[in-house]
N, C-alpha and C positions, 0 to 999 in steps of 0.2 A: 733724388731723394726717394729712399724706399716708401712703401705703403706704410710700413710701421713707424718710421720717423716722421711721415707727413701726418699721420693720426695724432701723434703725440704733440708735434708742432701746432697742428690745428685746434687741438683742445685747449692748449695753453693760450691761443691767440683768441679763442671764443671766449675765454674767461675774462681777458684783457680788452675785449673788443668794445665794451661799452654799449653793445647792442641791447635792445629790450628783452625783459623777460616776460614769458607768458604766464597766464594763470595756470596753465597745465604744460607739463614737459614737453619739449620737442624731441623728435627722434633722430638719432644718428644713423644713416644708411650706408653701407658700402655697396657699390655696384661694380662688376667687373666681367670682363668677358668670360665666357664658359670655356672656349677653346683657346684663349690667349689672355692669360691673367696678367700679362704686362700692361693691359689697359684697364684702368680703375678710376673711379670716381667716389668721392666722400660728400653726402648730402645732408644738410641740416632741413628737416621737415617740421614746419609748424604743427602742433596738435591736430588743427583742422584741416590740413591738407589732405586732398584727396587723390585716389589714384591717377585720375587723369591729369591732376597737375604733375605727378611724377613721370607719367607717360610724355607729357609735353617737354619736361625738362630733358628726358633721355633723347628724345627725338631732336631738339634744338641743339644740344651739346655733342651728340654722338652719332645719330643713326639716319636722320631724315634725309630721304633722297627723292621719292616720287609719291609721297603720301600713302604708303602701303598700310595695311591693317597691323595691329598690334594686340598682344594679349599678356596679361599677367596671369600667373598660376599660383594660387595661394591656397594650401590646405586642400589641394585636389580640386579646387574650383577655377574655372577660366573666367577672367575679367576682361572682356574684349572691347577694343576700341570704337566697334561699330554698334552704337546703341540700337539701331533698328533690328538687328537680329540677335543681341544678346540679351538673355535674361539677367545677367549679372554685369551690368554696365559699370564704368569706371568712376561713377559719381560717389562711390563709397569712400568715406574717410579711412585714411590708412590706419588711424588709431583703433578702428573698429575690427581690423583685420590682422595687425601685426603689433609685436611687442619686442622689447629686448630679447635677443636670442632667435627670434623668427627668421627663418630663410624662406625665400621664394624666387620665382623665376619670371623672365620677360622674354618674349619674342617679338621681334619685328620683321614683317614681311614674310609670307608664307610660300614664297617661290624660292628666293635666295635669303634664307632666314639668317638673321643675326640674333644669337642667343645670349642672354646676360643671366648672371647669378646675382642675387641681392641678399643681404644680410643686415638685420638690424643690430648694431653694436652697442647700442646704449641710449641713455636718455640725458638731456641736459635742460635747466630752466631758461637757458638763453634761445631767444626765438630769431628768426630771419629778420633783418632790418626792414624788409618790405617785400611783400609777396608771401605766398605759402612755402616756398622751398628756397634754399640758396646753396650753391656749390662751394664747398669749403676747401676741398683739395682734389688734385688730379694727378695722374701719372705724367712725368715727363715723356716726350715722345721717344719710344724706343729706337735704337739705332738699327737701321736695316741696311745691310751690306749691298753694295752695288753688284749687279750680276756680272759685271765684266772685270772690274778692277779690285773689287773686295773693299774699297773705301765706303764711307757712309753715303748712302743714296739720298737724294733729294726729290727724285721724281718716280711716278709709277707710270708705266706704259700699259695700258689696259686695251690691247688689240683685240677687236672681237673675233679675228680669225684665229687667235691663240687660245689654249685651253686655260693658261695661268697668266697673270699680269707678271711683268718684268720690272725690275727696279734699277735705276741708273743714277750715277751722280751726273752733274751738268755737264762735265767734259766727255764722259762716255756717251751720254745721250746724243751730243752733237755729233759723234762719228757714226750713229747708227741710221739706217734707212727707216724713218718711222713716219706716221700720221700725226701731225702736231694736234690734231683734234682728239687723239686718244691719250694725250699726257696731261696728267694732273700732279700737282704738288702732293706728297704723301700726308694723309690725314692721321691725326693723333686719335684713332679712332678704331674699335673692333670691326667697323664695316668699311675700313680701307680697302679699297680694290674690288668692293663689290657694288654692281648696279650704279657705276658712275658716281658713287658717293663723293662729295666735296664738302669740306667744313664750311659752315655759315657762321662766321664771327658775330654778325649782327644779332642773329637769332640767339647765338649762346650767351651773348653778353647780357642777356636780360636775366640770367640766373646766377651771375657773377657777383661777388660782394662790391660795395661800393669802392671806387677808385680805380677799377679796372677799365682798360680801353680795348676796343676790338683789335688793335695791333699787339697787345700783349697776350690776347688770347690765341691768335693765328698770326704768326710772324708774316711781314710783309712778303708776298711771293717774289722770288727771284725774277730777275729780268727774263723776258721770254726767250726760249732758244731762238737765235737768229734764224731767219727764214730767208735764204738767199734765192728763193726762186724768182721773184720778180726782177731782181738784178741781173739773174743769169739769162732771163727771157730777153731783157732789154739790150744786154750785151750780144746775144746771138742775133736780135733784129739788126742791131748796129753793124755786125760782122757780114750779115747777109747784104745789107744796103751797100756797104763799102765794097763788096766782091762783085755784085751784079744789080745794083740800084739802077743804074741807067738802063740796063736791058729790061728791067722790070717796067720801068716808065714807059719805054718804048713799046712793049708789048701791050701795055693797058691801053696806051693810045691807040694802037691799031684795033684792039679789041672794041673800043668805043667807036671807031669809025665803021665797023662791019657790023655791030650788034647792038650798039647804043649805050648810053652812059650807065644805066642800072646794070646791064651785064658786065661792062668795063670794071665797075666797082667790085662785083663779085669775083672777077678774074684777078684783079688786084689783091683782094684779101686772101683768096685761095692760094696764089702763088708765094705771097709773104708768109703766110701760115705754114705750108708745106716746106719751104725753104728754111724757115726757123726751126721746125721740127727735125729736119735732117741735120742741121748744124748742131742742135742741142744733143740729139742722140748718137750721132756718129762723128761729130766734129768735122764734118765733111763738106768741102766747096763742091760746086755742082759738078766739076769735072772729074770728080772722084766717086760719084753716086754709081751703085750697082743695082741690079735687079731685085735681089732679094730684100736689100734695105728700103728700096723705095716701096715695095709691097707691104712691109712692116709698118712704115710710116703711114701709108694710106689708110690700112684698115685699123691699125691700134692707136692712131693719134689723131690724124686729120678728120676721121669718121666721129670723133668726140666733140666736133664744133657744136656749142650748145645752142647757136641761134643762128638760123639760115632761111633763105627764101625756099619756097616749096619745091622749086626745080633745082636747087643746088645739089643734091645727091645725084642727079642725072648729068648735071653740067660740070661737076668738079673734075672728073677724069678727062674728059675732052679739053677742058681748059689747060690742064697739065701737059696734056699731050701736044697741043698747039704750042704751048711754051717751050717745050723739050725741042720741038721741030725748029723752032725760031733759033734757039740757042745753038744748035748744030748748025745751022745756015751761017750763023754770026762766028763760027770757029770756036765756041767755047766748050762744045761737047763733040764726041766722036762716037758715042754708043747710044745716040737717041732711039734708033729703032729697037734696040734691046730693052731699053727703059720703057718706052711707049708698049711693047708687047706684054711687059710685066704688069704694068698698070691696068691694061684691058683685061688681062686674065684675073686680076684681083678686084675688078670693078664690082661683080655681083656681091662679093662678101663684103666690100666697102658700103655699098648701098644698104644692104642688110643691117650692118653695125650702125650707120647713120641714122636709120630710122626706126631702130629697134625700141620696144616699150622699156626694156631694162635699162637702156641709156638715159631715156626720159626720166625714168623713175629715179635713177642714181643722181642725176643732175638736180632735180627737184628737191630730193632728199637732202642733198648738200646745201641747196639754197635755204630751205626752211631751217636747217640747223644753224645757217649764219644768221636767219632772221630772229631766231630765239635768242642768239647771243646779243643781237642788237636790241632787244627787248620789245619786239613785235610779237603780238599774239597770233598764234597760226589760225585761231579763229576768226581773225579780222580778215576777210577775203581782200578787200580793197587795199589794206596796207600791205598785206603779203604780196599781193599782185605787183603793186608799185615797187616794193622791194626787189620782187624777183626779176623785174624787167632791168632795173638798174645793175643788179648782180650778173644776170646773163650778159649785159652789154660788157661789164667789166671782164667776165670770163673770156668773152669773145674778143677782147682787146679793143672795144670801141670806146673812142675818147668823147663821153658825153658833153665835154666843155667846148668840143668844136661844133660851130653851127652847122657845117656841112654834113658832119657825122650825125648830129641830131635830126636833120632832115631825112637823112638815110634810114634812120631808126624809125622815124614816124612812118615813113612810107612802108616800111617792113610791117609795123604794127597795123597800118590800114589794109594790108594785103589779106587780113583774115587770121594773121597769127594770134592775135589777142584771144579769140574765142578758144583756140587750140590750147593757149597757155593756160588759161582759166580753168578748163577742163582737166588738164594734166596737173595743174596745181591742187585742185580739189581732191583728185584721186591719190595724189601724193600724201596730201595732209590726212586722208583717211588711213593710209598704210602707216605714216608716221606714227600716228596715235597707237595704233597695234603693235609697232615696234617698241614704243615707249612701255607699254605693259608688258611686252615679252621679254624684257630685260630681266624679269625676275626668274626665267626659267635657266636651267643649267645648259641647255643646248638649244638648237635652233629649230626643233621639230614643229612647234607650234607656230613660230614666226614664219616658216617656210610654208606651212598649211595656210596661214593667213595670206601670204603672198599669193599662193595658187587661187584662192577665192577672190581677192582683189583683181587679179589678172583676168579671170572669167567674167566677173561683173563689169569690169571697164571696157571689155571687147563686147559685151552684150548690146545688141542693136537698139534696145530700148534706153540704154545710158542709165541705169538704175541709181549710181552712184552720185549723179549730178542733181538728184531730187531728194528732198527730205533732210533731216539733220545729220551732218557728216559725223558727228561724235557718236550718234547712236548706231550709224552704220559700223564705225569701228568697234563699239561694243558687240554688236551682234556677229560680225566676222570673227572676234576673238572668242566669244562664247561658242560659235558653230565650230571653230577649230578645236577647242578644248572637248567639246562633246565627241567630235569625231576620232579624237585621239584617247577617248575614254577617261578623260580626267574629270568630266562632269557627268554624272550618271542620274537618270530619273530615278525618283523615289520620294520618301518623306523627308520633310526639313529642307533647310537651304545648304547645298553643299558650300564648303568654305571658298572654294575657287569661284564660284558663281557669286557668292558674296563680294569677293575682292573685285571682281569685274564690275559689279553693280556700283561699288564705292567709287572705284578708280574713274570710271566713265560718268558717273553721277546721274544714272537712270535706274529706275525700279526694274527688278528682275524680270517682272511681268512684261514690261515695255520691251525688254531686250528680247525675252523669248518670243514675243509676238513678231518682232523684227526679224529673228531668226527663221521662223515658220514662213514668213513671206519671201524671206531670201532663198531659202532652199528650193521654192518653186521656179527660181531663175538658174539654179544650178544642175548641172548634169547629175543622173543618178549615180 
């Protein structure tokens, strides 16, 4: 339905709705995307409705993602959502500012801004049936073509490594190499594809006329794109066991006799993991392995093991070398010497990759994302830590339902890994909050600056990030990065970006600036 037909239909429905009439007329307001007018809303505003009511409707129906700041501009005057810094807050009634024929504008998020144009198209004696505002019409979702086949797209792939999002139908998305966490259903909003925006039908439902359901607002999401990773890994493990399972069992038994049960378990896990990677990556049985492939597998894949004993990085290559020697002695290999030499050559790079801070940060960033999806607050250290342990165990292929495996994990935690995990988790949570704020910027300049600051502070001998409020640390790091990139300058008044940092993290600017000053004493000149 076109906007004109929707307006005509909406007016007729209003007259026949049986909704109450107000003592003073209600306003009819059209809202549309400034740069894409295919997106539009028609809103009925009670005479006493305030700007902040309209702001809330726009957020709930169309734009809310990270609680960014917003602002109306009416007659050259800005009315901002941040009461603390605005002289013209949004508590003003709409009827005091606009009337039929008035035009005004709205901006949400001053980093990746969504801009809207609004116009009061008329008055009516009919009032919303409940509350100050009611949505009476909106556009049908515009058809967006699939990037590959040209058919109608259903998904948006917003990869942070790409400059622009990509749109795919279900079939074409299944054929692409993509990160499932970067895929969302297409939103019927001018903020589609910006800052990870996703529609919230529960919030939007508050502004719809009686009789609507959340399913009618946002259609039920299509089934998830099938993720065959787990099945593929299980199939690879089964293939490895079928091929050389008895050899692995015999090797582990020999390791136990020489080095003890703990090291034997480490040896078994290492061999199974390495052989599985080789099967997944190259489809190769052990007699087809070559030097370049074992080096790539060692550095690029085995080194990403998320959970291990302190001596595993030094033990893994010797374990593999002993296993290869045994396999040659049993007649299953003829090039063990070549493979062993390749592994030893790659061992320093493997150890560096296995213990790198970037690896830890990436792993814990992934875990925190999963924790958020599970409804766990990242400010709850205990809950986050418990979730992290379980997720790390899952990533490492540890079966927590197995009593023997649980005992092994318990001994691993008792070995001192708990404190290290907790420290890594705290640092990662600080950076995650910085990353959440930096989504509003068009490039990664500020984010990378934050990353450098976090790295310096996490390596500092006094471990400052483990003391004090983690959220305040995040705010100070972002603020300092913005200062260093000349986005926040000293002078009179509160800079808009400084206001937004304060609002986002929930701290007064004075507290953030004090933390920045203290933090700079820990940073190199």
